[in-house]
N, C-alpha and C positions, 0 to 999 in steps of 0.2 A: 178859333184855334182848335185843331183836332187833337185827339188824345195822344198819339205818338209824339207829335211836336211838343205838346205840353210836358210829357215825361222827359223828353230830351232837354227841354228848357230847365226843368227842375234839376235834372242830373248835372247840368252844366253850371248850376249856381256855384260860384266860387265859395270854397269853405272859408270860414272866418278863422282868425288866429285862435280864438277861444275854443272853437270846435276841435282843432288839433290838440290844444292843450288839455282839454277835457278827455279826449281819447287817450293821450299819452298818460294822463293821471290814472285812468281806468286800467290801463295795461300795467302800470307800476303797482297799483293796489292789488291786482290779480297776482302779480309776481310775488309780492311780499306775503300775501296770504298763502300761496303755494309753498314758498320757502319755509314759512312757519310750520305748515302742515307736515312737510318733509322732515324738518328738524325734530318734530314731536313724535315721529314714528319710532317705537322701541325695537322693531324688528330689523332696522337697518343699522349697519355699522356707521361710525362717523365718516369713514371714507366714502361709503355709498351715499350718505346724506350730502356730503360736499359735492360729489359728482352730479347728483340730481339737482342740487341748488345751482350749480354752474350751468346746467342745461336750461333751467328756468331763466337765469340771467341772460343767456344767449338768445332764448326765444323772445324775451322782453325787448332786447336790443333790436332784433330783427323786426318785431312788430312796430316798435317806435319809429324805425327807419321807414317802414311801409307807410305809416301815418304821415310822416314828414314829406314823403314823396307823392302822396295822394293828390291828384289834380282837382278833385271836387269832393263835395259832401258825401256822396255815395261811396266813393273810394275810401274816404276816411273811416266811415262806419264799417265798411267791409274789412279794412285793415285792423280796426279795433276788435271786431268780432272774431276774426281769424286768430289774432294774437292772443286774446284772452282764452279762446278755446284750446289753442296749442299749449298754453301755459298750464291750464287746468288738467290737460291730458298727461302731463309729466308726473307719472306715479310709478316709480320703479319697483320692481319685484325684489324682495330681499333674496339674495343669492349666497352671499359669503357664509353666513351662519348656518342656513339650512344645508348647504353643501358640506360644511365641516361636520355637522351632526350626522349626516348620512355616511360620511367616511368612517366616523367612530362606530356607528351602528353596524356597518359592514364588517369592520374588524371584530366587533363583538360577536356577530353571527358566526363568523368563521371560527372564532375561538370556542364558542359554545358547541359547534359541531365537532371540533377536535376533542373537546372534553367528553362529549356524549359518546364518541366513537372509541374512546380509550378503554380497552377491555381490562386493563390492570386496575382501574378505579372501581370502588364499590359505588352503589347507588347514592349513599350518603356523601361520599367524597365528591362525586359528580355534582350533586345538588349544592354542596358548599362552594365549589369552584364556580358554578354557574351563577350563584348569588353574588360572588365577588365580581364577576364580569358585569352583572347588572348594576351593581353599585358603582363600578368604574365608569360605566356609560352615564349614569345619573350625575356623577361628579363632573365628568367631562362636558356634558350638556350644559350644566349650570355655569361652568367656567366659560364656555364658548358664548353663551347668552350674555354673560357679564362683560365680555371683552368688547372694548370700544372701537378698536381699529381692526382692519383686515389682518395686519401683522400679528396682533395679539390673538385673534381668532385662530390663525394658522398655528401659532405657538401652542395654544390650548388643545387644538386638534392633535398635534404631535404628542403632547403630554398624555392625552387620553388614549391614543392608539398604543403608545409605549406602555402605559399602565396595563392595558388589556393584554398586550403581548407578554408582559411579565407574569401573568397568572398562569403558572405551570404546576398544577397540583401533582405531588408525588404520591404514588400509591403506598399506603401504610398498612391497611387492614389485611388485604390479600397476601402480601409478602410475609407479614407477621404470622398469619394463619398457616401459610405454607411452611414457614420456618419452624413453627411449633409442631406441625405434623411430622416434619423431617426429624426434629429433635426427639419426638416421642418414638418414632420408628427406630432411631439409632439406639435409644435407651433399651427398647425392646430387644433389639439385636444383641446388645451387650449382655442383657440378662439371659438370653436364650443360648449364648455361647457356653459350651461345657467348660467347666473350670478344671484345669489339670493341676494335680498336686504332686 
């Protein structure tokens, strides 16, 4: 028997029911491991986890069907390998929370620029207002990271950007100084007016 005929003969060995069962079990074990790994990720919202776990379930179903349809041992092994590789490759990037945090940070950057450019504020007033913005970002980020669902993340993003938008420092020191100068000038004018009797 020559080598090509021998390989063809091996490839055409009918798979046994236990071979397909073992392959399907391996696929299900891979799927369960991946679902647990996804569920354990703290960077994903529950909505993101649920969507990824659904992808795993669909990939496992596709792989199981490929195993069932495999005509021989080689095809069963290929279907198992492809299926478990596909399942292991389902590793979604966190998007909802990072995007929400970026939106809050963008609002904060714009607010900090507006505060810095406000010529009516003293350096101390600017520093205090910028510190308030920084604290609002920290609070919003913590709330976003604690939010479990996409809807809750969106709500916390809105709360954070609204809090930042609400930081509108009023100039106090410069207007007070100007008022004092004006008052002193008025007093001086009054004193310099000749009194008539």
